[in-house]
C-alpha positions in Angstrom: 96.0 -49.9 -13.6 96.0 -47.8 -10.3 99.0 -46.1 -11.3 96.9 -44.5 -14.0 94.2 -43.4 -11.3 96.3 -40.3 -9.9 96.8 -39.1 -13.7 92.8 -39.4 -14.4 92.0 -37.6 -11.2 94.5 -34.9 -12.1 93.0 -34.5 -15.6 89.4 -34.4 -14.2 90.4 -31.9 -11.5 91.8 -29.8 -14.2 88.5 -30.1 -16.1 86.6 -29.2 -13.4 88.7 -26.0 -12.6 88.8 -25.0 -16.3 85.1 -25.2 -16.4 84.7 -23.4 -13.1 87.1 -20.5 -14.5 84.8 -20.4 -17.8 81.6 -20.3 -15.9 82.8 -17.6 -13.7 84.0 -15.7 -16.8 80.6 -16.1 -18.3 78.9 -14.9 -14.8 81.0 -12.0 -15.0 80.3 -11.0 -18.5 76.4 -11.9 -18.1 76.2 -9.2 -15.2 78.8 -6.9 -16.4 76.1 -4.3 -16.7 76.0 -4.0 -12.9 79.5 -2.3 -12.6 77.9 0.7 -14.5 74.4 0.6 -13.5 74.1 4.4 -12.6 74.5 7.3 -14.8 74.4 11.0 -14.5 72.8 12.8 -17.6 73.1 16.3 -18.7 70.6 17.8 -21.4 70.4 21.0 -23.4 67.9 21.8 -26.3 64.6 23.4 -27.1 61.0 23.6 -25.7 57.7 24.2 -27.6 54.0 25.0 -26.0 51.1 23.2 -27.5 47.8 25.0 -26.5 45.4 27.9 -27.3 47.6 30.6 -28.3 49.5 31.0 -31.6 49.8 28.0 -33.8 49.2 27.3 -37.5 47.1 29.5 -39.7 44.0 27.5 -39.0 41.5 26.6 -36.2 43.4 25.1 -33.6 44.0 21.4 -33.4 45.6 18.8 -31.0 49.0 17.6 -30.5 51.7 18.5 -32.8 49.5 19.7 -35.7 49.4 23.2 -34.4 53.0 23.5 -33.4 54.6 27.4 -33.8 58.1 26.9 -34.6 58.7 30.6 -34.1 58.0 30.1 -30.5 60.7 27.7 -29.7 62.5 28.4 -26.6 65.6 27.2 -25.0 65.7 24.2 -22.3 67.9 22.3 -20.1 68.1 19.3 -17.9 69.7 17.1 -15.1 69.1 13.4 -14.5 69.9 10.4 -12.6 69.4 7.2 -14.1 69.7 3.5 -12.4 69.4 0.3 -14.4 66.9 -2.1 -12.6 68.1 -4.7 -15.3 70.3 -4.8 -18.6 67.5 -3.2 -20.9 65.5 -1.4 -18.2 66.1 1.7 -15.8 64.4 4.1 -13.8 65.4 7.8 -14.7 64.7 10.9 -12.3 65.0 14.2 -14.1 64.9 17.9 -13.3 64.0 20.1 -16.5 63.8 23.7 -17.0 62.5 25.2 -20.3 60.8 28.5 -21.5 57.0 28.2 -23.2 55.4 31.2 -25.3 52.4 31.7 -27.5 51.3 34.6 -29.2 48.4 35.0 -31.6 49.7 37.6 -33.7 51.7 35.1 -35.6 48.9 33.5 -37.1 46.4 34.5 -39.9 43.6 32.4 -38.5 40.8 35.1 -38.1 39.7 34.3 -34.6 43.1 34.0 -33.0 44.5 37.0 -34.8 41.6 39.3 -33.6 41.7 37.5 -30.2 45.2 39.1 -30.1 46.3 37.1 -26.7 50.1 36.2 -25.9 52.0 34.6 -22.9 55.4 33.5 -21.6 56.1 31.2 -18.8 59.3 29.6 -17.2 58.6 25.8 -16.5 60.2 23.6 -13.8 59.4 20.0 -14.5 60.5 17.2 -12.2 59.6 13.6 -13.3 60.3 10.0 -12.6 60.1 7.8 -15.8 60.7 4.1 -16.6 62.8 3.4 -19.5 62.9 0.3 -21.9 66.1 0.1 -23.9 65.3 -1.8 -27.0 68.8 -1.5 -27.8 71.7 -0.5 -25.7 74.9 0.9 -26.9 78.0 -0.8 -26.2 81.9 -0.7 -27.1 84.0 -3.6 -28.4 82.9 -7.1 -29.4 79.8 -9.4 -28.3 82.1 -12.1 -27.1 84.9 -11.5 -24.6 87.3 -14.4 -25.4 91.2 -14.2 -25.3 92.5 -14.2 -29.0 88.9 -14.0 -30.4 87.3 -10.9 -31.9 84.1 -12.1 -32.9 81.2 -9.8 -34.0 81.3 -6.2 -33.2 78.5 -4.8 -30.9 76.6 -1.7 -31.8 77.6 1.7 -30.5 74.0 2.8 -31.1 71.1 2.5 -28.8 67.3 2.9 -28.9 64.9 3.7 -25.9 61.3 4.4 -24.9 60.1 6.1 -21.7 57.1 7.1 -19.7 56.2 8.4 -16.2 54.8 10.8 -14.0 56.0 14.1 -12.8 55.0 17.5 -11.5 55.6 20.8 -13.1 55.4 24.6 -11.9 54.4 27.3 -14.4 53.5 31.1 -14.1 52.3 32.7 -17.2 53.0 36.3 -17.7 52.2 38.7 -20.6 53.5 42.0 -21.6 52.1 45.5 -20.8 53.8 48.7 -21.7 57.2 46.8 -22.0 56.8 45.0 -18.9 55.9 41.5 -18.0 52.9 41.2 -15.8 51.8 37.9 -13.8 48.4 36.8 -15.3 47.1 34.8 -12.6 46.5 37.5 -10.1 44.9 39.3 -13.1 41.9 37.1 -13.1 41.4 37.3 -16.7 38.7 35.0 -17.0 37.1 35.7 -13.6 39.0 32.9 -11.8 37.8 32.8 -8.4 35.2 35.7 -9.0 31.4 35.2 -8.8 30.1 33.1 -11.8 33.7 32.6 -13.1 35.9 29.2 -13.0 37.9 28.4 -10.0 41.3 29.5 -9.7 44.1 27.3 -11.0 47.1 26.1 -9.4 50.7 26.7 -10.5 51.9 23.3 -9.7 50.0 20.5 -11.6 50.8 16.9 -12.5 52.1 15.6 -15.8 52.8 12.6 -17.8 56.1 12.9 -19.8 56.4 10.4 -22.7 58.9 9.8 -25.4 62.1 8.0 -27.1 65.7 8.8 -27.6 68.6 7.4 -29.3 72.3 7.1 -27.9 75.7 6.5 -29.3 78.7 5.4 -27.1 81.9 7.2 -27.9 83.9 6.2 -24.6 83.6 3.5 -22.0 82.0 6.4 -19.8 80.7 8.8 -22.2 77.3 8.3 -24.4 75.8 11.2 -26.1 72.2 11.3 -27.5 69.1 12.8 -28.9 65.6 12.8 -27.0 62.4 13.9 -27.7 59.9 14.3 -24.8 55.9 14.9 -25.3 54.6 16.1 -21.8 50.7 15.6 -21.3 49.3 18.0 -18.6 46.0 18.2 -16.9 45.5 21.9 -17.0 44.3 24.3 -19.6 45.8 27.4 -17.9 49.5 26.9 -18.7 48.7 30.1 -21.3 46.1 31.4 -18.9 43.6 30.9 -21.6 40.8 28.4 -21.0 37.0 29.3 -21.0 35.4 32.2 -22.0 35.5 36.2 -21.8 34.3 37.4 -17.9 34.5 41.0 -18.6 32.5 43.3 -20.9 28.8 43.6 -22.0 26.7 40.9 -22.0 24.8 40.5 -25.5 21.7 39.5 -23.8 21.5 42.3 -21.4 22.4 45.7 -22.6 22.9 47.2 -18.9 25.1 44.5 -17.6 28.5 45.9 -18.0 31.3 44.1 -15.9 34.6 46.0 -16.0 37.6 45.2 -14.0 38.7 47.9 -11.7 42.3 47.6 -12.8 43.1 49.2 -16.2 45.9 46.4 -16.8 43.7 43.5 -15.7 41.1 44.7 -18.5 43.7 45.1 -21.2 45.3 41.6 -20.4 41.8 40.1 -20.4 41.0 41.3 -23.9 43.7 43.1 -25.9 41.6 42.1 -29.2 42.0 44.1 -32.3 38.4 44.8 -32.8 38.3 43.3 -36.1 35.3 40.9 -35.3 32.5 42.7 -33.2 31.0 40.8 -30.6 33.8 38.1 -30.7 35.2 39.2 -27.1 31.7 40.1 -25.3 31.0 38.7 -22.0 30.4 34.9 -22.1 32.0 34.3 -25.6 34.5 31.5 -26.2 38.3 32.7 -25.0 39.8 29.4 -25.3 38.7 25.6 -25.3 38.8 24.0 -21.8 38.6 20.6 -23.2 42.0 20.8 -25.3 44.3 20.6 -22.4 47.9 22.0 -22.6 51.2 20.2 -23.5 54.6 20.9 -24.3 57.6 19.5 -26.0 61.4 19.2 -25.1 63.8 18.1 -27.7 67.2 17.7 -26.2 70.7 16.7 -26.9 72.0 14.5 -24.1 75.4 13.7 -22.6 75.6 10.6 -20.2 78.3 9.9 -17.7 78.4 6.2 -16.6 79.4 5.7 -12.8 81.6 2.4 -12.5 81.6 0.5 -9.3 83.7 -2.5 -9.1 83.1 -5.9 -7.1 86.2 -6.2 -5.8 88.9 -3.7 -4.3 91.7 -6.0 -6.0 93.9 -4.1 -8.7 94.1 -7.1 -10.7 90.2 -7.4 -11.0 89.9 -4.2 -11.7 92.3 -4.1 -14.4 90.5 -7.2 -16.0 87.3 -5.3 -15.8 88.7 -2.4 -17.4 90.1 -4.5 -20.6 86.6 -6.1 -20.7 85.4 -5.3 -24.3 81.6 -5.9 -24.0 78.8 -7.7 -22.3 76.2 -10.0 -23.3 
């Protein structure tokens, strides 16, 4: 009986070795995402403004119901993504876009007579959390030699939200030249009886979703929609009431800016509705804060980092078809 003992020991040892190898293979597969947990993202698309100026042919309404498609402008971005887990990531992104609005694009009587317009570059830096409901993959679900199994999905879907800061500087056109609106104090900002001066750097909250498709092991492309909520109503330099002009309650009270340019930019109205632009009358809606949209095509480059410098290990990783 003892002569069979060495054979049994050898068989058990081989079984443990095979089990260990299988376990190692499974561990490698389950943590495979860590080899490409960082990405560089390039984006290019369009931006659009949601605020007082322009909009549909009706009284202003919040969110996308008042979107003016003709004021769509270009946007571009650069981002860095780091995966905390297989389906969770943090992303830091710098985005540049152009926002614009113009009252002469609507037939709504109040806005059309108001005749205000603006354009502003916007620079946004944000940090967001991403939840990847589905993550795009290549190959098959199981990486078993000689077994193909079920194919994985090349399409991914994610949601995101976070916090950021942005810089804006509204301008309007006067005699074919673009003039900065903040120094004009068009609503009496910082003047007696007027609102406080607004700051060009503000906090924002970017929210949205995106879809991605894997084309190679390193490259994915996608489409992303971002809605950015702000906490200011002065992205378009329009928020409260008319500061200059005659007070309808006092015929002797005439408040006219010394600068002719400032006077025009504060009230370029068409004169179709007498009294609409008198001092103290509504110029904007300070309760309806501004927002903007980004719709971009993205290209994501995965940065691979191998766990070992061994050429044999790197070759095995490159041949791996999928993770699970």
